[in-house]
C-alpha positions in Angstrom: 132.0 67.6 100.0 128.6 65.3 100.7 125.8 67.7 101.1 122.2 67.6 101.6 121.0 67.0 98.0 123.6 64.2 97.9 122.2 62.4 100.9 118.8 63.2 99.2 119.3 61.6 96.0 120.5 58.2 98.1 117.4 57.9 99.0 115.8 58.5 95.3 113.9 62.1 96.0 115.0 65.5 95.0 114.8 68.2 97.2 113.2 72.0 96.8 116.2 74.5 96.8 118.5 74.6 99.9 119.9 77.8 101.5 123.8 78.1 101.2 124.4 77.9 104.8 122.8 74.3 104.8 124.0 73.2 101.4 127.8 74.0 102.5 127.4 72.8 106.3 130.3 71.3 107.2 130.3 67.3 106.6 133.3 66.5 108.4 135.6 67.6 111.2 138.1 68.8 108.7 135.6 71.2 107.1 135.2 72.7 110.7 136.8 76.4 110.3 138.1 78.2 113.5 136.7 75.6 116.0 140.2 73.6 116.3 140.4 73.6 119.8 136.7 71.7 119.9 137.5 69.5 117.1 140.7 68.2 118.5 139.7 67.5 121.7 136.6 65.7 120.3 138.7 63.6 117.9 141.0 62.4 120.4 138.3 61.5 123.0 136.6 59.4 120.1 140.6 57.7 119.4 141.0 57.0 123.1 137.2 55.6 123.6 136.6 58.5 126.2 133.5 59.3 124.9 131.5 61.8 127.5 127.9 61.2 128.0 127.0 64.9 128.2 128.8 68.1 126.2 127.7 71.5 126.6 128.7 73.4 123.5 128.6 77.4 124.2 129.0 80.1 121.8 127.3 83.0 119.5 124.6 82.3 116.8 126.4 81.0 113.9 129.6 79.3 114.9 128.8 75.5 114.3 127.1 74.4 117.8 124.6 72.1 116.0 126.9 71.1 113.3 129.6 69.9 115.7 126.8 68.0 117.3 125.7 66.5 114.3 129.4 65.3 113.4 129.8 63.9 116.8 126.5 61.9 116.4 127.8 60.7 113.0 131.4 60.0 114.2 130.2 57.6 117.2 127.5 56.0 115.1 129.6 55.2 111.8 129.8 51.6 110.8 133.5 52.0 110.5 133.9 53.1 113.9 133.8 55.0 116.2 136.3 56.7 114.2 137.7 60.4 114.6 136.3 60.8 110.8 132.7 59.9 109.6 132.4 58.4 106.3 129.3 59.7 105.1 128.9 56.6 102.9 127.4 54.3 105.3 123.6 54.0 106.2 124.2 55.5 109.8 125.8 58.6 108.5 123.4 59.0 105.7 120.5 58.9 108.0 122.0 61.5 110.5 122.7 63.8 107.4 119.0 63.8 106.2 117.8 63.7 109.3 115.7 60.4 109.1 117.5 58.5 112.0 115.0 57.5 114.5 118.3 57.1 117.4 119.4 60.9 116.7 117.2 63.5 118.4 117.5 67.0 118.1 115.0 69.2 119.9 114.7 72.9 120.0 114.1 74.2 123.8 112.6 77.4 122.6 109.6 75.6 121.6 109.9 72.2 123.6 110.9 73.9 127.3 108.2 72.4 129.6 108.6 69.7 132.1 106.5 67.3 130.0 109.0 67.5 127.2 111.7 66.3 130.0 109.8 63.5 130.9 109.5 62.4 127.2 113.2 62.3 127.1 113.5 60.7 130.2 111.2 57.7 129.0 112.8 57.7 125.5 116.6 57.2 126.9 115.7 54.0 128.9 115.3 52.0 125.3 118.5 50.9 123.3 118.8 52.4 120.5 117.0 50.8 117.5 119.5 51.0 114.5 122.8 53.3 115.7 125.3 52.4 118.3 124.6 55.5 120.5 121.0 57.5 121.1 122.4 61.1 120.8 120.0 63.8 121.7 120.8 67.3 120.8 119.1 70.1 122.9 119.4 73.0 121.2 118.9 76.7 123.0 119.0 74.7 126.3 119.1 77.7 128.4 115.4 78.2 127.1 114.4 75.5 129.4 112.1 76.0 132.4 113.6 75.7 135.9 111.4 73.0 136.7 112.5 71.4 133.5 116.3 71.7 134.1 115.8 70.2 137.8 113.7 67.4 136.3 116.7 66.7 133.8 119.5 66.5 136.5 119.2 63.2 137.5 119.0 61.6 133.7 121.8 63.8 132.9 123.8 62.8 135.7 123.5 58.8 135.3 122.3 58.5 131.9 122.5 54.8 130.1 125.7 53.8 128.6 124.0 53.9 125.3 122.9 57.4 125.4 125.0 60.9 124.9 123.3 64.3 125.3 124.7 67.4 123.8 123.1 70.7 124.9 123.9 74.2 122.9 123.2 77.2 124.1 124.1 80.9 123.0 123.6 82.2 127.0 126.1 79.7 129.0 125.6 81.9 132.1 121.8 80.9 132.4 122.6 77.4 132.5 122.6 75.9 136.3 125.9 75.3 137.4 124.4 71.6 138.4 124.2 71.3 135.0 127.4 72.5 133.8 129.3 70.5 136.1 127.7 67.1 134.8 129.1 68.0 131.4 132.1 68.9 128.9 131.9 72.6 128.4 133.3 73.5 124.8 133.3 77.4 124.3 133.1 78.1 120.3 134.7 81.3 118.9 133.7 83.5 116.7 135.1 83.8 113.0 137.9 86.1 112.2 137.2 88.1 109.3 140.0 86.9 107.5 138.6 83.1 107.9 135.1 84.0 106.9 136.1 85.9 104.1 137.9 82.6 102.6 135.1 80.2 103.2 132.8 83.3 101.5 135.1 83.1 98.6 135.0 79.3 98.5 131.1 79.2 98.4 131.2 81.9 95.4 133.2 79.7 93.3 131.4 76.4 94.2 128.5 78.7 92.8 130.2 79.5 89.8 130.0 83.1 90.6 132.7 86.3 90.9 133.2 88.9 93.3 135.2 91.8 94.3 137.4 91.7 97.1 135.7 94.6 98.7 132.6 92.8 98.5 133.7 89.8 100.0 135.6 91.9 103.0 132.3 93.4 103.3 130.3 90.5 104.2 132.8 88.9 106.2 132.8 92.1 108.2 128.7 91.8 108.1 128.6 88.5 109.5 130.0 89.9 112.7 132.0 86.0 113.4 129.0 84.4 112.6 129.5 81.9 109.4 125.7 81.2 108.9 125.0 84.9 109.0 127.6 85.6 106.4 126.7 82.9 104.0 122.7 83.8 104.6 123.9 87.6 103.5 125.8 86.4 100.6 122.6 84.4 99.1 120.6 87.9 99.2 123.4 89.6 97.4 123.6 86.9 94.5 119.8 86.7 94.5 120.1 90.7 93.6 122.5 90.6 90.9 123.1 88.0 88.0 126.9 89.4 87.2 130.0 89.9 89.1 129.2 91.1 92.9 130.5 94.5 93.6 130.8 96.4 96.8 128.1 98.7 95.5 125.7 95.4 95.1 126.8 94.6 99.0 125.6 98.1 99.9 122.3 98.3 98.5 121.0 94.8 99.5 122.4 95.4 102.7 121.8 99.1 103.7 125.3 99.3 104.7 127.4 102.7 104.8 130.0 102.5 101.9 133.6 102.1 103.3 134.8 105.0 101.2 132.4 107.2 103.3 133.6 106.0 106.5 137.1 106.9 105.9 135.9 110.4 104.4 134.2 110.6 107.8 137.2 109.8 109.9 139.1 112.4 107.4 136.5 115.3 108.3 136.5 114.7 112.2 140.5 114.3 112.1 140.4 117.8 110.0 137.8 119.4 112.3 135.8 120.5 109.2 132.5 121.5 110.6 131.0 122.3 107.4 132.2 119.3 105.6 130.4 117.2 108.7 127.2 119.1 108.1 127.4 118.4 104.5 127.8 114.3 105.1 125.1 114.5 107.7 122.7 115.9 105.1 123.6 113.1 102.2 123.0 110.7 105.3 119.7 111.8 106.3 118.3 112.7 102.6 119.7 109.1 101.1 117.3 107.3 103.2 119.5 105.5 105.4 119.2 104.9 109.1 121.1 107.3 111.1 121.3 104.8 114.0 123.0 102.3 111.6 125.4 104.9 110.4 126.8 106.0 113.6 126.8 101.8 114.5 129.4 101.9 111.1 131.2 105.1 112.4 131.9 103.3 115.8 133.0 100.0 114.0 135.5 101.9 111.7 136.7 103.9 114.7 137.2 100.6 116.6 139.4 99.4 113.5 141.1 102.3 113.7 142.0 101.8 117.3 142.8 98.4 116.7 145.3 99.3 113.6 146.6 101.9 116.0 147.8 99.6 118.9 148.1 96.2 117.8 147.5 95.9 113.6 146.9 92.5 112.6 144.9 90.7 110.0 142.1 92.4 110.5 143.4 95.8 109.7 144.2 97.2 106.6 147.2 99.3 105.5 144.4 102.2 104.4 143.3 101.9 108.2 146.7 102.0 109.6 147.8 105.1 107.5 144.5 106.9 108.7 144.9 106.1 112.4 148.3 108.0 112.8 146.2 111.2 112.4 144.8 110.1 115.8 145.9 109.5 119.0 144.6 106.7 121.3 142.7 109.2 123.4 141.0 111.0 120.4 139.9 107.8 119.1 138.5 106.5 122.3 136.9 109.8 122.4 135.0 109.4 118.7 133.8 105.7 119.7 132.4 107.1 123.1 130.9 110.2 121.5 128.9 108.1 118.8 128.0 105.0 120.8 126.4 107.4 123.6 124.6 109.6 120.6 123.0 106.2 118.9 121.9 104.8 122.2 120.5 108.7 122.6 119.0 108.5 119.3 116.3 105.2 120.5 114.2 107.6 122.4 114.4 110.8 120.0 113.4 111.6 116.4 115.5 114.2 115.7 118.2 112.1 114.2 119.5 114.7 111.9 120.5 117.0 114.8 121.7 114.2 117.0 124.0 113.3 114.0 125.1 116.8 113.7 126.2 117.1 117.5 127.7 114.2 117.4 130.0 115.4 114.8 130.9 118.5 116.9 131.6 116.8 120.1 133.7 114.2 118.1 135.8 116.9 116.7 136.0 119.2 119.9 137.6 116.9 122.9 136.5 118.0 126.4 139.2 120.2 128.0 139.7 122.0 131.1 139.2 125.4 129.6 135.8 124.4 128.2 135.0 122.6 131.7 135.6 126.3 133.3 133.8 127.9 130.9 130.6 125.8 131.3 130.5 126.1 135.0 131.1 130.1 134.6 128.2 130.2 132.0 126.2 128.4 134.7 127.0 130.5 137.4 125.7 133.5 135.7 122.8 132.1 133.9 121.5 131.1 137.7 122.1 134.9 138.7 120.5 135.9 135.6 117.4 133.6 136.2 117.1 135.2 140.1 117.2 138.6 139.1 114.2 137.8 136.0 112.3 136.4 139.3 113.0 139.5 141.3 112.2 142.0 138.7 109.4 140.5 136.7 106.3 143.2 136.9 102.9 142.2 138.3 100.2 141.7 135.3 98.7 145.3 134.2 95.2 145.9 134.9 94.9 148.6 132.0 96.2 149.6 129.0 98.1 152.4 130.2 99.6 150.0 132.7 100.0 147.7 130.2 101.8 149.8 127.9 104.1 150.4 131.1 104.6 146.9 131.8 106.1 146.4 128.1 108.5 149.2 128.6 109.8 147.3 131.8 110.1 144.2 130.1 112.0 145.6 127.3 114.2 147.1 129.9 114.5 143.6 131.7 115.3 141.6 128.0 118.3 144.4 127.6 119.4 143.8 131.0 119.9 140.3 130.8 121.6 140.6 127.1 124.0 143.0 128.5 125.1 140.8 131.6 128.3 139.3 130.1 130.2 136.7 131.6 133.3 137.9 133.5 136.6 136.7 132.3 137.6 133.6 135.0 140.8 134.4 136.9 142.5 131.2 137.5 143.9 131.0 141.2 147.7 131.1 140.4 149.3 128.0 141.5 153.0 128.9 142.8 155.7 127.3 140.9 158.1 124.8 142.5 161.7 124.6 141.4 162.9 122.4 138.6 165.6 121.0 141.0 166.0 120.1 144.6 163.7 118.5 146.9 160.0 120.1 147.7 159.6 121.9 151.4 156.8 121.3 153.0 155.4 125.0 152.6 156.0 124.5 148.8 153.9 121.5 149.3 151.5 123.2 151.2 150.9 126.3 148.5 150.4 123.9 145.6 148.0 121.6 147.2 145.0 124.1 146.0 146.1 123.1 142.6 146.5 119.6 142.9 142.4 119.3 144.1 141.5 121.8 141.4 143.2 119.5 138.9 141.1 116.5 140.1 138.0 118.6 140.0 138.5 119.9 136.4 140.2 117.0 134.7 138.8 113.6 136.5 135.6 115.1 138.1 135.5 112.9 141.3 133.4 115.1 143.5 133.2 112.3 146.4 137.3 112.2 146.4 137.4 116.0 146.3 135.3 116.3 149.4 137.6 113.6 151.2 140.9 115.6 150.4 139.3 118.8 151.7 139.6 117.3 154.9 143.0 116.3 154.2 146.3 118.3 155.6 149.6 118.2 154.3 151.9 117.2 157.0 155.2 116.5 155.8 157.7 115.7 152.9 159.6 112.8 152.8 161.9 113.0 149.7 159.5 112.3 147.1 156.7 111.2 149.0 153.9 113.6 150.6 152.3 112.8 153.9 148.8 113.6 154.3 147.1 113.3 157.3 143.6 113.2 158.5 141.9 113.8 161.6 141.3 110.7 163.8 137.4 111.1 163.6 138.1 110.9 159.8 140.3 107.9 159.8 138.0 105.8 157.2 139.3 108.7 154.7 142.8 107.1 155.0 141.4 103.7 153.7 139.7 106.1 150.7 142.2 107.6 149.4 144.6 104.2 149.3 142.1 102.4 147.1 144.3 102.0 143.8 141.8 104.0 141.9 141.8 107.0 144.1 145.9 106.6 144.6 146.1 106.8 141.0 144.3 109.8 140.5 145.9 111.8 143.3 148.9 110.9 142.2 148.5 111.7 138.7 147.7 115.1 139.7 150.5 115.5 141.9 152.9 115.0 139.3 150.5 116.8 137.0 151.0 119.9 138.9 154.5 119.8 140.2 156.0 118.4 137.1 157.9 115.7 139.9 158.0 112.3 140.3 155.8 112.4 143.5 153.6 110.2 145.1 152.0 110.2 148.8 150.7 108.6 152.0 148.1 108.9 154.3 148.3 108.8 158.1 146.0 109.6 161.1 146.7 112.3 163.0 147.5 112.1 166.8 145.2 114.9 168.8 148.7 116.8 169.6 149.7 116.3 165.7 146.1 118.0 164.7 146.7 121.2 162.7 144.1 123.5 160.4 146.6 124.1 157.6 145.3 127.4 155.6 144.9 126.9 152.1 144.4 129.5 149.9 141.3 129.6 147.4 139.4 126.5 149.2 138.4 127.9 152.3 134.6 128.6 152.9 135.2 132.3 153.8 135.9 132.7 150.1 132.8 131.2 148.9 130.7 133.6 151.4 132.5 136.5 149.9 132.0 135.5 147.0 128.0 135.0 147.3 127.8 138.8 149.2 129.8 140.2 146.2 127.2 138.5 143.8 124.4 139.8 145.8 125.8 143.6 145.8 126.1 143.2 142.0 122.7 141.8 141.5 121.1 144.7 143.7 123.1 147.3 141.5 121.4 145.6 138.3 118.0 146.1 139.8 118.5 149.8 140.8 119.8 150.4 137.3 116.5 148.8 136.0 114.5 150.9 138.4 115.9 154.1 139.1 113.2 155.9 141.1 113.4 153.2 143.4 115.0 152.8 146.7 115.8 149.2 148.6 113.6 149.1 152.0 114.9 146.0 153.2 117.2 142.8 152.0 116.0 139.6 153.9 117.9 136.3 153.4 115.5 133.1 154.0 116.7 131.0 156.5 115.7 127.7 157.9 113.0 128.6 160.6 113.7 127.8 164.4 110.5 128.2 165.9 109.6 125.0 167.6 106.9 124.1 169.7 107.6 124.9 173.2 106.9 122.2 175.8 103.8 122.4 178.0 103.0 121.0 181.4 100.2 119.0 182.1 99.1 117.9 185.3 97.8 114.3 184.4 96.4 114.1 188.5 94.1 117.3 187.8 90.6 116.6 187.8 90.4 119.4 184.5 92.9 116.7 182.4 90.9 114.9 179.9 92.8 112.4 177.8 90.7 112.3 175.0 90.9 116.0 174.4 94.5 116.2 174.6 
């Protein structure tokens, strides 16, 4: 394969050290890996003489956009062509390879992004090529052109001279205006797979007369994240670090990545629910000096691989990953990914990295459940009551030593009261059971309807949908279809509950509560059909009674703290209804003065 050094020697001078990604840049279309759809289309276009005047190459960094643009320039300008494969021997191919061709112009739009730079292109494109067949303009990072520059480029791009070819390369295709994209043939460059990048890394290691362990090669391929250039740049760092065989430990040391064994040990700890081991590994990560956020990213990527192995398998997953993935359900894997992703984002604004890592471990090992949510709601209610009681009984500032001692005694009693308040066990509202066989009656459906709403509240947490369903009335049962009715004034609720997402949630709750394959439909009730369905456990009166009972309990607790006191009055604050009364003013009176009101 002809490289930059070979091209340089053809001109009689030697170059300094060339980076690996430049030294092993593809010099023919055959060498391009992972972009078969692009290569085949361009080669067929050259064979048939259908060479376009403008191309748009889109894709992430290091996927070969500029390399393919250079190969296209060599193919159309080769002395033996235009040809699907440049010879890399003629003067045209060599001059493009070493960057000495005056008719091949590469422009970085990040630093040449103004309207004056586009005007230079417009002035240059008018003249015929001096030595090549075509003038090829490659504009890298084209999305960084200013809006004025893009507008000025439109006419030239639409009707260029027959000797000009434009290639626009960008990593942000959505920032290219449609007016430009419609004038170009667009090609989307794909990220390289781990297997393809690993094969390329092996090839380069062999060409450099070095050796590497398979684990090290795989780690470099994954660290490249689909970028061929990034993988070779990382390989170059590792080769400079060690003179001998490249090992996985060398890669971890140079790149600061997390060892694969640590990740497998982490997933084992989460699967076992071993909190003590989780705290130990968190301590090791922090004390080793590794970035906690990078460790969390590695855990997310690892569990993504486990999820991929569990769902699809394939070349990117190993047997070890597939074996460990069997210890988790898909829901558990997605839960761990969500927990560590959220924790990593939160650590951007938090310097308590160790605490964040430990909490992430605990959350990952305890998936949320209905019981936990109910306990959380109950605990919040108790804390609210305690805070209210604390505010009611806080003593005034003492004015003397005697009153100070008395105040301390009272505070001790208050603390004892707060510590003595216990959360009463939450007794769930019983959901009537339904028969295992036979059609359900209207009365049975009405009796379990509160359980359906409670299921949505505790599992799905859709507050808006719950409010809508509280307005619904169970008015009929048609086989396996439950009929919900809404007041005519609330007809918009019918459309709400029939949206795909809401309908799926309600149907799932119906089936979970009844154990039957039920669905529903919603309708608007006519005035004569409207009726109020009593649903136990959901009426506002129950809430009021609960509040009254809570207030009574609170008063009893206050009296227990202050046994010698008596309750004089209990006042509940309410919105004021004292509004200004209208005043009759006779504007015809002599005493009326508009400036005084």
